[in-house]
C-alpha atoms as a printed R data frame, in Angstrom:
    type eleno elety resid chain resno      x       y       z
1   ATOM     1    CA   GLN     A     1  3.225 -29.256  -4.733
2   ATOM     2    CA   ALA     A     2  5.686 -26.371  -4.849
3   ATOM     3    CA   GLN     A     3  4.569 -22.848  -4.094
4   ATOM     4    CA   LEU     A     4  6.296 -19.783  -5.497
5   ATOM     5    CA   VAL     A     5  5.499 -16.268  -4.344
6   ATOM     6    CA   GLU     A     6  6.989 -13.283  -6.176
7   ATOM     7    CA   SER     A     7  7.276  -9.819  -4.683
8   ATOM     8    CA   GLY     A     8  9.036  -6.533  -5.267
9   ATOM     9    CA   GLY     A     9  7.316  -5.231  -8.371
10  ATOM    10    CA   GLY     A    10  6.139  -1.668  -8.718
11  ATOM    11    CA   VAL     A    11  6.282   1.513 -10.739
12  ATOM    12    CA   VAL     A    12  9.655   3.116 -11.409
13  ATOM    13    CA   GLN     A    13 11.010   5.807 -13.688
14  ATOM    14    CA   PRO     A    14 13.379   4.973 -16.551
15  ATOM    15    CA   GLY     A    15 16.863   4.492 -15.192
16  ATOM    16    CA   GLY     A    16 15.557   3.326 -11.846
17  ATOM    17    CA   SER     A    17 15.982   0.018 -10.045
18  ATOM    18    CA   LEU     A    18 13.830  -2.679  -8.529
19  ATOM    19    CA   ARG     A    19 14.619  -5.934  -6.776
20  ATOM    20    CA   LEU     A    20 12.266  -8.850  -7.293
21  ATOM    21    CA   SER     A    21 12.173 -11.833  -4.975
22  ATOM    22    CA   CYS     A    22 10.626 -15.262  -5.295
23  ATOM    23    CA   GLU     A    23 10.141 -17.352  -2.184
24  ATOM    24    CA   VAL     A    24  9.879 -21.068  -2.876
25  ATOM    25    CA   SER     A    25  8.407 -23.803  -0.701
26  ATOM    26    CA   GLY     A    26  7.471 -27.434  -1.175
27  ATOM    27    CA   LEU     A    27 10.605 -28.713  -2.889
28  ATOM    28    CA   GLN     A    28 14.336 -29.160  -2.326
29  ATOM    29    CA   PHE     A    29 15.108 -25.719  -3.679
30  ATOM    30    CA   ARG     A    30 18.881 -25.954  -3.523
31  ATOM    31    CA   TRP     A    31 18.985 -28.608  -6.261
32  ATOM    32    CA   TYR     A    32 16.817 -26.791  -8.782
33  ATOM    33    CA   VAL     A    33 17.607 -24.480 -11.626
34  ATOM    34    CA   THR     A    34 15.473 -21.370 -11.271
35  ATOM    35    CA   ARG     A    35 14.405 -18.940 -13.950
36  ATOM    36    CA   TRP     A    36 12.766 -15.562 -14.338
37  ATOM    37    CA   PHE     A    37 10.454 -14.884 -17.254
38  ATOM    38    CA   ARG     A    38  8.371 -11.877 -18.170
39  ATOM    39    CA   GLN     A    39  5.284 -11.211 -20.201
40  ATOM    40    CA   ALA     A    40  4.333  -7.848 -21.586
41  ATOM    41    CA   PRO     A    41  0.773  -7.089 -22.738
42  ATOM    42    CA   ARG     A    42 -0.094  -8.889 -25.992
43  ATOM    43    CA   MET     A    43  3.338 -10.521 -26.053
44  ATOM    44    CA   GLU     A    44  4.648 -14.041 -25.561
45  ATOM    45    CA   ARG     A    45  6.241 -14.912 -22.240
46  ATOM    46    CA   GLU     A    46  9.987 -14.505 -22.629
47  ATOM    47    CA   PHE     A    47 13.041 -15.746 -20.817
48  ATOM    48    CA   VAL     A    48 14.892 -13.208 -18.675
49  ATOM    49    CA   ALA     A    49 17.479 -15.047 -16.573
50  ATOM    50    CA   PHE     A    50 18.460 -18.433 -15.217
51  ATOM    51    CA   ILE     A    51 20.565 -19.534 -12.269
52  ATOM    52    CA   ASN     A    52 21.768 -23.040 -11.613
53  ATOM    53    CA   HIS     A    53 22.150 -24.717  -8.246
54  ATOM    54    CA   ALA     A    54 25.775 -23.556  -8.053
55  ATOM    55    CA   GLY     A    55 24.847 -19.921  -8.583
56  ATOM    56    CA   ALA     A    56 25.932 -19.435 -12.191
57  ATOM    57    CA   GLY     A    57 23.650 -17.071 -14.090
58  ATOM    58    CA   VAL     A    58 22.659 -16.735 -17.731
59  ATOM    59    CA   TYR     A    59 20.783 -13.735 -19.137
60  ATOM    60    CA   ALA     A    60 18.744 -12.725 -22.108
61  ATOM    61    CA   ASP     A    61 20.639 -10.285 -24.309
62  ATOM    62    CA   SER     A    62 18.037  -7.610 -23.629
63  ATOM    63    CA   VAL     A    63 18.873  -7.508 -19.908
64  ATOM    64    CA   LYS     A    64 22.539  -8.479 -19.859
65  ATOM    65    CA   GLY     A    65 24.608  -5.990 -17.887
66  ATOM    66    CA   ARG     A    66 21.538  -4.487 -16.200
67  ATOM    67    CA   PHE     A    67 19.929  -7.409 -14.374
68  ATOM    68    CA   THR     A    68 21.521  -9.776 -11.858
69  ATOM    69    CA   ILE     A    69 19.986 -13.033 -10.704
70  ATOM    70    CA   SER     A    70 20.961 -14.518  -7.362
71  ATOM    71    CA   ARG     A    71 19.782 -17.172  -4.974
72  ATOM    72    CA   ASP     A    72 19.851 -17.814  -1.245
73  ATOM    73    CA   ASN     A    73 19.496 -21.535  -0.681
74  ATOM    74    CA   ALA     A    74 19.193 -21.061   3.076
75  ATOM    75    CA   LYS     A    75 16.114 -18.894   2.559
76  ATOM    76    CA   ASN     A    76 14.737 -20.751  -0.482
77  ATOM    77    CA   THR     A    77 14.710 -17.497  -2.385
78  ATOM    78    CA   VAL     A    78 15.736 -16.377  -5.842
79  ATOM    79    CA   SER     A    79 16.097 -12.660  -6.566
80  ATOM    80    CA   LEU     A    80 16.390 -10.467  -9.616
81  ATOM    81    CA   GLN     A    81 18.132  -7.116  -9.203
82  ATOM    82    CA   MET     A    82 17.072  -4.862 -12.053
83  ATOM    83    CA   ASN     A    83 19.035  -1.678 -12.706
84  ATOM    84    CA   ASN     A    84 18.820   0.981 -15.392
85  ATOM    85    CA   LEU     A    85 15.259  -0.030 -16.148
86  ATOM    86    CA   LYS     A    86 13.744   0.888 -19.487
87  ATOM    87    CA   PRO     A    87 10.110   1.261 -20.572
88  ATOM    88    CA   GLU     A    88 10.468  -1.943 -22.585
89  ATOM    89    CA   ASP     A    89 11.105  -3.818 -19.331
90  ATOM    90    CA   THR     A    90  7.485  -3.236 -18.390
91  ATOM    91    CA   ALA     A    91  5.879  -6.642 -17.914
92  ATOM    92    CA   VAL     A    92  4.612  -9.145 -15.401
93  ATOM    93    CA   TYR     A    93  7.616 -11.033 -14.066
94  ATOM    94    CA   PHE     A    94  7.350 -14.696 -13.127
95  ATOM    95    CA   CYS     A    95  9.734 -17.082 -11.429
96  ATOM    96    CA   GLU     A    96  9.840 -20.725 -12.405
97  ATOM    97    CA   VAL     A    97 11.306 -23.633 -10.438
98  ATOM    98    CA   GLY     A    98 10.844 -27.275 -11.356
99  ATOM    99    CA   VAL     A    99  8.142 -26.392 -13.931
100 ATOM   100    CA   GLN     A   100  6.143 -24.661 -11.206
101 ATOM   101    CA   TRP     A   101  5.246 -20.991 -11.622
102 ATOM   102    CA   GLY     A   102  4.471 -18.133  -9.334
103 ATOM   103    CA   GLN     A   103  1.572 -15.742  -9.832
104 ATOM   104    CA   GLY     A   104  3.785 -12.966 -11.155
105 ATOM   105    CA   THR     A   105  4.586  -9.433 -10.055
106 ATOM   106    CA   GLN     A   106  3.968  -6.339 -12.175
107 ATOM   107    CA   VAL     A   107  6.871  -4.084 -13.128
108 ATOM   108    CA   THR     A   108  6.025  -0.789 -14.799
109 ATOM   109    CA   VAL     A   109  8.726   1.543 -16.065
110 ATOM   110    CA   SER     A   110  7.296   4.911 -16.956
111 ATOM   111    CA   SER     A   111  8.049   8.586 -16.612
């Protein structure tokens, strides 16, 4: 059973930055596609970014150019660098690997 633990959320002003991390254990991480999703209050969970085992990333249009997904296979970690944050980025952010989910980390963007 894989375990995923997200960290790095918090409260930030518009225009600020945060870096989320997801530490993965219990599977051969290097061979898995990993994804970040987010869920705002009263909204459906939505796709944010994806990275394949080779390190190629794909992004939702809403975050393209502001967010960067990366992975460190030696540390079994996937990260999400979020820059120029907007209030509409406020959500709980989840990582997903091999259909396993973490518990989420709250990101709040507010002045």
